[in-house]
N, C-alpha and C positions, 0 to 999 in steps of 0.2 A: 455511376458505376453500375454496370450490368452484372448481376450475380446469378449464376446457375445453381440449382439445388438438386442434389441426389439424395433421396430419402434413404435412411438406414434400414436395411432388412434384418438387422440384429439389434433393434432398439430394446432397451431394458424393459421387461414386462412391468405393468403397473403395480403389481403386488410387491415386486422386489424394489421398485422405485419408492414406494411408500415407506418401506423399511429404511432405505437410505436417507430419505428426507427427515425421518423421525430422529435419526442420530447421524448427521452428515459428517461430523468431525471437521477437519479443515484440510483441503487439498488432497483428499484420498480417493474421491469418486469423480468421474467426469461424464459429461453429458453425451448424448448420442451422436452429436455432429461437431464439426470444426469448420472454421472459415479460413480460406487461403487465397492470397493474391500475390502475383510475382512481378518483378521489375527488372528491366534492363535499360541501359541508356538509349537503345534504339527504339524499344517499344513503349517505354514508360511502364505504368502499372497495367497489367493485363491478366486475363483468365481468372477473374474473381469467381470463387465457387464455394459452396457449402457441400461438404461430403461427409460420409460416416466417419466418426472419430476412429483413429487408428494410428499405428506406428508410422514414423517417417523413415524413408530409405535414403541414407546419406552416404556419399562416397567418402572414404577415409581422408581424402584431401580437401574436403569441404572447408572453406576458409574460416568459418566461425569456430571450428574445432581447434584451430591453430592460433588465431589472432583475436578471438573474443570480440569480434565486431558485431554487437547486438544491443538492442534496447528492449525494454518491456514496460508494461503498465499494469496496475492493479485497480480494479473498480468493482462495484457491486450492482446487482439488480434486486429490487425489493418488490414483493407482492403486497399491495394495499388491501384493506378490508373488503373493498368492493370487487376484488379479483384482478384489478388492473396491475400492470407491471411497469416499474419506473427505474431508471438509472439516475445516479447522483452526479451531477456536474460532468457529464461525459466530455463536453467541449474543453474542460480544463485538463482532462487527461490527454485529449488530442493535442492540445497546445504544448503540454509538457513533452509529449513524444516528439513533436517537431523540434523542440529545443535539444532533446537528447540526440535526435538524429543528426542535427548539425554538429554536435560535439563528437559523435562517433563516425562522421563522414559517411552517413547513410542517406539514401534519398528520402525526401519528405513525402509522407502520405498526407494529402490535404485533410484538414480537420473534419470537413463535412463527410468525406469518404471514410474516415476512421469511425465516426459515429454511425454511419450507414452500415458498416461492416459489423459493428457490435450489435446494433439493433437487429440486423438480419439473423444473426445466430441466436439471440434471445427469443426472437419470434418463432424460429423453428423449434427451439428446445424450451419453450415457455413452461411446459409441464414440470420442468426441473426447478423452477423457482419456488422455494418453500413457502407455505402459508404461515406467516408469523402472527396472524390475528387470533388463532385458536388459543384457548387457555393453556398456559404452561408451554407454549411453543417456543418461547425465547426469541432471541434476535437472530433468526436464520435469514439467509439471503443466498443469492447465486453469485459467487465470486467469478469475475471475468478477467482473463489474462490475455490481452493483446500483446504480441511480441513480434520483433523484426530481427532478421539475422542474415549474415553474409552467406549465401548459399552457392556461390561460384566454386567450382572445383579448381583450385590452384594453390600453389605454395609460393608466396611472395608478399612482401609488406607493402600493400597498396589497398585502397578501397575496393571492395568487391564490385564486380560488374554484373552480378546476378544477386538479387535480394528477394527474400520471401517474408511476407507479413502474414501472420496468422492470429486467430482468436480461438481460445478454448475456454471452457467454463466448468465450474465445479461447485456444487452446493456446499454451503459453509455454515457451521455453527460458531461457537466461541473460539477465538484464536488461541487463548490460553485455557488450559484444562480447568482451572479454578474459576473461570468466568472473570467478571470485572472486579477482581480483588487486587490489592496492592501487590506489585511485582517488586522483587528485590533486585538490586543492580550491583554489578561489579565494575569498578573503575579500572580500566586498563591503562597502565602508565608506560607500557612497552610498545603497544601497537597504535598506529594512526589509521584513520579511515581514508582521508584524502587531504591533499595540500593545495595551496594556491596554484591555480592554473590546471589542476587535475580534473578528474571526472566526478567529483563529489556531488555536483548539482545535476548530473545526468542519471537517469534511472537505467542502469546497465548492470549486467550480472557481475562484472568485475568489482563493483563497489561491495556487493554482498559477499563475493568470494573473499575479499580482503577482511571481512568482519568475522569470518567463521572461526579462525584460530582464537581470536579474542573471546568469541562466544563460547567456545570450548573451555577456555580458561574460566569464564564466568560460571559455567555449570559445574566445573571442578571445585569451585569455591561455594557451591550451594546456592547460586543466584540464578534468576530467571533470564536476565538480559545483561548485556554489556553496554557501558557508556564510554564514548570516545571524547578525548580532548583534542584541541587544535594541534596540527602537526608542527607549526612554526615555534610556538612557545611552550606547548604542553600545559597551558593554564586555563584555557577557556572551553566550556562545555559545548559540544557540538550536537551529537544525536546518539540514539541507541542503535543497535544492530539493524532494526527495521522500523523505528519510530522517531518522531520529533518530540521535543520536550517543552514543558511549560512550568513556570514557577509563580505561584500565587503569593502575593505579599500581604502583610497585615492591613495595609490601607486599601486593599481591594484591587490594587493594580496587578497586572500579570505581565511577566517577561518571558519571551521566547528567544532562543539564540538566533542571531542574524544569519541569513543565508549567504551563499557565495561558494562555500566549500561543503555545504550540506544540501540534501535534497529538499526542494520546495514542495512539501507535501500538500495534497489537495485538502486533506482533513485539517492540516495545520492552518492553511489560509482561511478555511471556512470558520475555524474557531476564532481567529482574529476578528472576523466580521461579527460572528455570533456573540462573542464575549463583549464586544463594543456595544452591541444592541442591548445586552443585559446590564449595561451600566459600568463595565470595567474599562479602565484605561490599559491598553495593551501596548507594550514596547517591544520592538525587535532590536535587540542589541547584544553585545557580547556579555556573557555572565561567566565569571571565573569559578573554578572549583572552590576557591577560598570563600567567595561570596555565598556559595551554596552551604558550605560547612558553617560559616559564621551566622548566616541567616537562620538556619535551623536552631543553632545554639541560643541565639538571642530572641527567637520568636518572630523575627522580621519576615521570614518565609513560613507561611502557614500550611501550604499544600504544594506538592509536586505531582505532576501527571505527565503521561506520554500519550501520543496519538498517532494513528495511522489508519489506512483503509481497512486492514485486516482486523486490528484490535479495537478500532474506533477510539475511545478514550479510556485509558487505564490508569488508575492511581499508582503512584510510585511509593514504595515503602522504604526500607533501609538501603543505604549505600555502603558497600564494603570496598576496601582497597588494602594494599599492603601497608598503608599509613594508619589504618584503623577503620572504625565504623562511624557513619553518620546516621543517627536514628531517623525513623520516619517522623514526619511532622505531625501525622495524624494517628499514629499507631499502626501496627502491622496487620490488623484485621479489617480495616475499613478505610475508605478514602475520605476526603473532606467535602464540605457542602458545596463549595464552588465547583469542584471537579464533577460532583454528582449532578449539579444543576446544568452545567454545560453539556455533559454527556446526554442527559435526558432530553434537553432541548434539541440536540442534533439528531438523535435517533427518532424522535417524534416527527421531525421533518422528513427524514428518510422513509419512515414507514407510513407517512400520510396521516399521522395523528395530530399534526399541528399545521397551521397555515404556512405555506412556503413563500414568505414575503420576499425572500432573496431571489426567487426564480431559479433555484438550484435543480429542481427535479425535472427529469425529461421522460415523458410517457412513451413507452415502447409498444405496449399492447393494451 
């Protein structure tokens, strides 16, 4: 892919950037540039370019606005202590976007070109990657958002004949304001995330849109996140609004809900490998809400945690529902030792503090 670059003449000044990187928040500041490439059946992918970050001009009849034909990814770039910049398993994000594109009837961007596009933007905007090695810097990174959408101007139910793929980037601190403290969950018994044959395994905006009313319900009950059950029986735990789940058992084994109607998270699959290396037996299977409740009551389940690109690994505290409360396995103020060990092992690899024996890290700069 040949990529042209137009430098920004309105780049954020260094002094202001330093202030942003000191307290980046999450998803509120954006880098100086963005990557764009377009597709039509006749041309294939064409006009790959990096341009100054700015608004898009869309016709009111642009297909994505009416039929929600779009996919996206979430990943991060990390600055190591020697100043180098790395991304975490970008090829896995590329492969997942391929799967999502098939499900949404979008053209496939080859995995190597996906990685090339992300690398190109990170290289141009590398000064936006926070330095996490300084004392008290915390786990800061550059969050990367590749996305693809139907950009043809038409009203009609068919796959778009013009598609745009873009990458934008935003410096990120902790996803939750309280940091890696246990999050409280609300069990929605009215809303489902996705059903058999649906789009649950695709990373598309519709999945997240369908979670918002339930997330609103969770906040209304004083909880941080919502947890969904399966659509068919309403018995089996699936995922949170934006994270996958894990259950640690007394014998050291770990269970995570099987995929099919839930998103196959990159962090989720990494934890399966990492936990196995740390000596835990990991099962991917259905786990019912009753097993969760009974396991906490009996002590068979000793820890519950959630994971995702944005939040990394987050302990789960209490679970509330209309049927009552399931207390935290470890207390509401801290997570358990297995959760902490897995989290630390993962972020140590991401920030270059531990050997990457899995070959997950990809050097960009």
